[in-house]
N, C-alpha and C positions, 0 to 999 in steps of 0.2 A: 521367484522371479525378484531381478533388481531393482531396488527403490529407485536411485539415481547413479548415474555414472559420476564419480568425482572427476576433476578437471583438474588442471596444472597447481591449484591453490593446496590440494591434500594428497598425500602419499598412504594415507591410511586405506585400508581395504571398505568398500562401501558394506555395509549391512545390508543384507537379504532376506526378504519374508515371502510367505504365500498368500498375500494378499490378493483375493479374488474379486472380480468385478461383481458389484452389489447393486441390482435395480433398485432406484428410488421408490419408497411407497408412498401415498399420500397420506399426511398425518394430518390429524386435526390440531388445532390449536390448544398446547398442554400435554399434547401425547408423545410421550418419550419411546425412543429407541436406543440400542447399546453399540451399534454399530456406526462407524464414521460415516459421512455422507459420501457417496460417490461421485457427484458432480459439484464443484466449487467454484463460483465465481469472484467471491471475494473472503476474505478473511479479515479478523480483528480480535484483540484481545480486548475485553473488559475487565480490570482487576486481573483474577486468577482465570475467569470463565473464557472460553473459544467460543467466537460467531463465525458460524459461516453461513454465505449465501449462497443459495441453489436455484435452480429453475422453479423448483415448488415453491420456496421461500425462505427463510431465516431460520435457522437454527442456533441453539446455545446449549454449550456442554458444561454441564455441572452436574458433581454429585455421580460421575462415572456413567452418567445417561445424557444423549441428547434428545432435546424437547423443542419442538417446533414451537416459534414465537406469533404472534396473529397479526401478520402483514400479507400484504398481496405477494402472488408469485413472484420470482422472477428479479430482486432486488441487485444491482450490479456494483454498487459502491458503499462501504462504511466508513465510519470513521468513529474513534473514542478517543480519550484522553487517558493519562495516568494519573491527573490530578484530579479530575472527575469522574468517579467510577459510576456505574449506572446509568451516565449520560452515552447514549448509542444515537448516529444520525445514520439513515440508510436513503441510498438514491434508485431512481429508477429510470430504464430509457424513456420512458413517455414525460419525463421531466419534473415527476414528483419526488417530494422529499419529505422523509418524516422523522421524528424525534421521539425518544424515550427518555425518560430522565427516572427511570426505576429497572434499568436492567431488561428490557422490553416486555414488561408486564402490560402496559400500556401506552399509547402513541398518540401523536398529536400531528397535524400538519408542519411544515416547516418551509413551505417553498414559497411566501407570500412576496409579490415582486418576481420572481424569477420567471424569466421568458416561456418556459415549458420546453428547451431542448433537452435531449438526454444527459443525462448526470453521468459523465465518465470517471470521476473521481472525486474523493471529497476529505479533506484532512483540517483538522483543529489545531490553532496556531499552538506553536510548543509553549509558549511563554504565559499564553491568554486562552484558556479553554471555552471562554464565551465566543471566541472569534471563529469563524467557519469559512473556510474556502471552497468554491464549488468550481470545477472545470466542467463546461458546457461545450456539448457537440456542437460545432459550426459557429462557435462565438467566441468566448474567451473566460475570464476567470471574473467571479462574482464573490463577494466579501458579505460575510453579516458579523456585526458586533455583539449581536444580543442573541447568540444562540439557533438564529434561523428566524427570528420572530419577522426581522425586515431583510433586505440585500440590497446591496449597490453593485453596478459593473465598475472593477478597478483595472482591468488589462487586457488588450487586443491578445490574440492568441500569438504564440512567438514566429517570428520570420526568420526561417531557416533554409537554407539553398535554393532562395529564389522563391520562396511560397510560403503563406501561413499553415500553421497545423496546428490541429488539435492537441490538448493536453489530454494523454492516457492516462497519466499517473502523477500523483500530486504530493510531496510530502514538506513540513515545514522542519526546518533543521535549526536548531537553536545555536547557531555560529554567528556573531556579529559580521556584517557586512564590509566594514569600513566607510559606509555610508550612513551609519545610523540605522538601527532595526536590525532584524535576521531574513535569513533567506527563506525562498519557495523554490523546492528544486521542482522540475517538470520532466517526465519523459514525454517524447514525441516520437512519431514515425521516422524522424530525422535525427535521432538522437536526445542527448541530455542538455538542457540549460537550466537557467535559474532566474531568478529576478527576485532584488529586494524588496520587503515588505513596505516600501515606500511607493513602490510600482514605478520607478522612473524608467527603466527599459530590461528587455531580457539580455544575459549574458552568457558568454561561455563559465564554464567552472575552471576557474584557474589557480595556482596554489599563491600562497601570500596574499597581500592586501588587494582588494578587488578595485579600489580607488587609484592606486598605483596603475595597475594593467589599465584601466581606461586612459587615465591622462598620457601613458606612455604610448597608447596605440596598440599594444603588444599584447599577444596572447600565448604565453610559455605553452610550449610544447609539453605534455606530459610522457612520462616514461613509459606507461603501459595504459592506454587509452581503452574505453568500451570499442568494441566493432564499430566499423563504420557503416553505415546502410542498412542498420539492423532497427527497428523499432524498439523504445525501452517501454515496456508496456506495464510492469510494475516497479516500485519503487517501495522500499520499507525500511525502517529503522526502531530503534528503542531511543526515546526520549532523552534518556539519562546517559547514552552515547551517542552524540549526533554525528561523530566522526565517523562511525562504522555504516556505511551504507549499503543496502542490499538493492540489486536491480534484476529484473527479470528479464530476458530477450527472448527472441526464438532458439537461440544458442545455447540457453540455459541460463544458471543461476551466476551473478558476478558480484564480487564483493570489493568494496574501499574501505580502507582503513584512513585514509586521510580527507573526508568530506567530499570526495566523488573527482579526487583529481588521479589518482593512479587506481587501477582495477586488475582484479586478478579473478579467473574463471573457476568457480566452486561445483558447478555441475553442469554436464552436457544434455540435460532434459529440459523441453520447455515446459514453462510453469503457468497453470490457469489463476493462481493466487498465492499470496505470499504473506505473512506478516511476522513480525518478531516481539517475544513477550517485554514488556515493558519495565520488568523488573530483573530480567538477564538476556543482555544484549546477544548471547551466544544461542539461546534459545529460539529457534526457528522453526515456523509451521509452514509447509508448503503442499500446494495441490497441484497434480499432474495427470497425467495418464494413467499412472500406476495408483492412484488414490491419493490419501492424506498422509502424508510423512511430517516426521519429526528429527530435528535435528538439534542435540546439547553442546554440540563444538562449534557454531558458527557457520555451518553448511559443508564440514570435513566429513562427515558420517551421517548417515539418515537409516532410520528403520520406521515400519508402519506405523502409523498414529495409534492403530487397533490395538498393536501388540507392546507398544511404548509403556513401561511403567517406571514410574519415579524410585530414584534410588534413596 
């Protein structure tokens, strides 16, 4: 069976494998399994280890085994930081948020002050791992500057196409805004938008200096934009290469190499989860209907994660 169908980005043949559907079995905390999870709702790297959120809980891949961590079922969002190994934040639809500082061995509540709305997406600030951002359903953006100990509301939901839209995906992009600070990019059902971390206003992603575009009242037209009318369900990047941004839409995986101005399609398969290795921007993990897959060339070719071996 084909793992992913390559789009216009790649001329190489996409790798195939015989990955079969495998039912998830309930695992006690600490119990290991060798096969990859079947249904994945979120992925993240914690250093070299891989985290996978599933309807049954949270798994960690290390030493060639999957181990179930001791958290409630159904986490829907994860956040880690390359400068703070072993720090993991996980959010749930019931609005609860938990933090681990030892790679998932133990957890504490990190939702004091949050209103209890579903946590749709989490990200840690690219240059400040103690700063956490959370996108809440029906609400907006919240910020904690102490690792989740306390929270404050910082931004309404983006107003796009005549309506407010939930932020489905959120990443901190270490590019200067031209107004001080760096960017937060947000995926919504109405497309891609961004806001400076001073939270003055949501803006289109444009080439060049954002302040110049605001003063001119102009939005330069990109040569190759994301398709209109599609939700941007997942955003991912490696902090060391913030100009290389990945986006998962119903039409497949898209790649920008200029911080979200222009885009090319990498695959035509919809995804449920996506993450990029913080030490290698070309090493991408994705989950979809065919299971968990890996690319070592930035999305040009893929193989089953179960069958993948490091060279």
